[in-house]
FILUM-337812 format. One record per residue (C-alpha): residue in one letter; x, y, z. Coordinates in steps of 0.001 Angstrom, whole numbers, plus 524288, in hexadecimal, padded with zeros to 5 digits. Example, Ala and Ser with C-alpha at 12.3 -4.5 7.8 and 13.67 -1.06 7.14 Angstrom:
# FILUM-337812
A8300C7EE6C81E78S835667FBDC81BE4
# end
This chain:
# FILUM-337812
M98C120FA8231B90S9915D106BE31519K9897B10D7530AA7V98D9E10DD72FC7FL98FE011C1C2F972A98B44122082ECC0P9960A1261C2E338E991F7134722E466L99387133D42F32EL9A0AF12D1D2F246K9A515137B52E8E9K9A06E142502F240I9A77B13C352FDDCA9B3F613ACD2F5EDY9B3361491A2F1DFI9B10314DBE2FFDAK9BC94145A830498V9C5C414ACE2FA22Y9C16D158F12FB86T9C1F11589630A63K9CF96152AE30AC7R9D43915C85300B2L9CFA0167B93094AL9D57D1615E31559N9E29E1604530EB4S9E24B16E7C30AAFT9E7AA1790531379M9DA2F17E2F316EEA9D6231723431EACG9E1D816F613273DD9E4951624B32D6FS9DE7B15AF2338AER9EB641571533E81S9F22A15ECC34905A9FD33167A0344E2QA04481638835128RA107D15BC834E58GA14681502E35685SA145414180357C3GA066213FFB35323FA009B1351D34B2CEA01D0139FB33D41FA0E3313C4F3356DDA0ECB149E232F6CQA1C0814C693290CIA2ACF14ACB3295FRA3302156E732BF0EA40CF15A8C32FB7YA45171580333D9FQA44AB163D0346B0MA4B361657D353D4GA427815FC435E4FDA3B5A155E9355A0DA38F71487D35B80VA438913F613564ARA39861346235619HA331E13B1134A79IA3F4E13B46341FDAA3C811353A3349BWA493712D9233342HA46CD127E9325B0AA42AF1350531FFESA4E1813BB1326B5AA57AD131EB320E1RA522C133E731329TA5305142B0313C0NA5F1F143DB31C49TA572214D1E324D2LA51C814A6B3325ALA42ED149A233101VA37F31474333AADKA2A1C142523393BEA1F8514BD433D66YA11FB147EA341DFVA051414EB234431E9FC9E14BAD34FC2E9EF431467E34C11R9E3B014B68353BDN9D80E1432B34FD5R9CA57146F135380T9BCF3140DE3537CI9B325147C034AC0I9A4871451B34A73V99D6C149FD33E56A98F0914BA0341EBL986C814D49335A3D9787F1516E335ADV97124148BF32BF5S9635614D5332F34Y95A5C150DB32400S95BCE15F86325C8T9695615DF531FD0Y963301596231308F95E661672C3103ES9642416F143052BS95FFC17B532FE0CG96980177F42F321E9703916C052EDB1V977F21681A2F9D3S97152163ED30674K9767D166FE313F2L97887158793163FH981161576F30A2FI989ED1623930F52M989E715CA931D15Q98DA414F32317F5Q9992515510310BFV99D5215C8C31CE4A99CA3150183251CA9A482148E531AB5I9AED61539831A2CL9B07C153A9328F4T9B17D144DB3291CI9BC291451D31ECAV9C35E15018325C8A9C2E41489F332A1V9C7E013BE732CC1Y9D2371433E32512G9D6AC1494C331ECK9D74913BBB3384CD9CC1213EDA34180R9C19213563345D4V9B46C1392F3402BG9A6B913444342FBL999981371533CAEL98CA613A0134319L9806013BAC33AD6Y97433140F634160A9666E145D933ED9A95B951443C348F5D963F81397D34EC9L97181133CD34DA1E9717912DE433FFCL97F371286433EECF98BC1128AC346B2I998F0123B8341E1P9A3451242434CB8P9AFCC12BDD34A5FN9BAB8125003433BC9C5361285B33956G9CA471239B32C45N9C5951235131E3FV9BC54117C231FC7H9B56A11E9A32AEEM9B4F512B4332322H9AE4B1249131799C9A45011E8E320C3L9A0F612C0A32626L9A04413244318ADQ99714127A731407Q98DB312A0031F49I98E8F138BD31DF6F98A111386830FC8T9807712D0C30FE4Y9798F12D0A31D09V96B13130B631CEDA96524134B2329EFK95A6212C8132FE9N954EF1386333703K9513E145033303ET9518714EAD33B74T95CED154763430AN95F9B152A13517CF96D90153A6355F7N969D21504C363EFA968841422835F91V9773B140BD35D5FQ97C0D147A43698DK97D6113AFC37142Q9857F134C33667CL98E9A14070365EER9903D14118374A6A9923613259375C3L99D911323F36C26K9A6D813873375F9Q9B14313AA336BA7K9BD6A1414A370BBN9C17614D9C36984A9B5FC14C3F36023L9B1361561F35644L9A2CE155FF35293V99F0515BEA3456EL9907A15ED13447FI98B9E1601E33672S97D8116497335A1D9741C16F1D3313AF97106170D933FCDL962921731333D4FD95FC516C7B34A4EV95DA817920351E3S960641735435F5BI96F0E171FA35DB2D9735A1788236A54D9701916D1E3736CW976A81625336B9CI9827916ACC3689AR9841616D343772AA982D415E9F379E6I98DE015A32370EFT99737165C5371CFP99E76160C237DEEA9A20D1541A376F2Y9A6DA1595C369DEE9AD75164173629DI9A2CD1679E358DFI9A28416D6E34B4AA9956E170CB344FBI993971713F3364ER986891775D33301C9817C1750B32547L975DC17D10320E7D96F3917F963140BS96FF418DC930FC2I9611618ED7310F3E9620218A8331F28Q96A301968F321E6K9626A1A0A531A5CI9556719E52313BCP9547E1A3FE305FBN948A01ABB030164L941421A08B2FAEBG9335B1A46F2FE20F92AF0199A2303E1V932A518D0B30549T92DF817F73308E6L93753178F831274H9382A16A7A3156ED93EFB165BA321CBL946EA159B931E05E947821550D32C26T939201564B32FF6N932B5156203226DQ92B231625B32639T9283316CB431BE7C925D017B2B31DB0M9249B1879A315AFL92EEF1921F317D5D92D981A07231444A93B4A1A47D31009R937541B1C630AC5G93C841BEF230F55R93B901C15931DF8S937081B38C320D9G942D81ADCA319DCA94BD11B770320D6L946961B33732E1BI948DF1A4E432AACS956DF1A7DB32686Q958D51AF4B33339K954341A37933B06L95D6B19A8133373E968F41A38A335D7Q965561A4AA3443FR964F1195E0345E6A972491945433F66A9781419F18347ECE9727A1992935468Q9788718C093510DL985C21927C34F1FL984861988C35C95I981A518B273625EF98D811855D35BA0K995E71909E3605EK990E818F1436E42H99591180FD36E4FG9A281183F13678BI99E9817D7935AB5K9A3BC1825A34DBFC999A418237342DAL99BE2181FA33438D9904F1861332BD3L98EC51801E31E47V984B41842B31435N9805417B393093AD98481184B22FE9AE992AC18626302D2T99F2117E6E300CCF9A37B178DD30DBCV9ADD016E2830CFFG9B9B8176C130F60E9B28017EA8319A5V9AEA21725D32134I9BC8B16D0C3210FR9C27E179E8325A1F9B85717B7A3304CF9B9F816D8833511R9C8C916D4233550R9C9EB17A6133C4DR9C1C4174D23476BM9C81B167993492BA9CFC016D1D354C8Y9DBE4164A8352F6
# end
């Protein structure tokens, strides 16, 4: 049975849909269809007949009305299968401000879902934490899109911790032809090299890394009490002077090492910070790498 969504959530989803489609229809986003002309599946336009055009495409009724020989032109559709894999572990609940990482990641997953459906692609959803939490097989259409959006914004993980190894078998078992896998996570699971290597042969992969600004560079806050949302452990952190600088250096080193791993496996990575606007950036990044 589907959940009854709160009015605020329905309003948010409606806004994301409208804003995303507006950006897609603008010149900055482009179109998912091939620019190649031919006898594809989708009608594009009517234009004047040119020498060499297939006579089977002549629009006789339109030609008679205008007293000009016109032909129908089509674009070839190239549909893909897209799997949106969203990290819903408790580390994503962290925020140093008003907006959590999970909130941003949910919006990113929603935007990519809308873009995929708008481009007539098949899109599936995979939610994971310490284990596979939810998998909705790829499909297309507005009804399917609303089902995915509902789960993206309402699902609460049963497991707190992160372990991507738990979903490797599911990803490998899908065996989707020409599939694109979009990984949305904070990637705080440090052992990413092994599972990236395991799934790379089966997918074209895009990584979207969402971090809080404090997770990139620790501010000078003196002694800070930290609580791990995944393990419930608490510790005291010295963020002063040299100690804080060393912590920031370690954070920057970890982020750089992950980028090297992504690069080694031919994976493009988009970094998002919780204090930046991102909708247009996500759409541009995603559409440039659809490889149509």
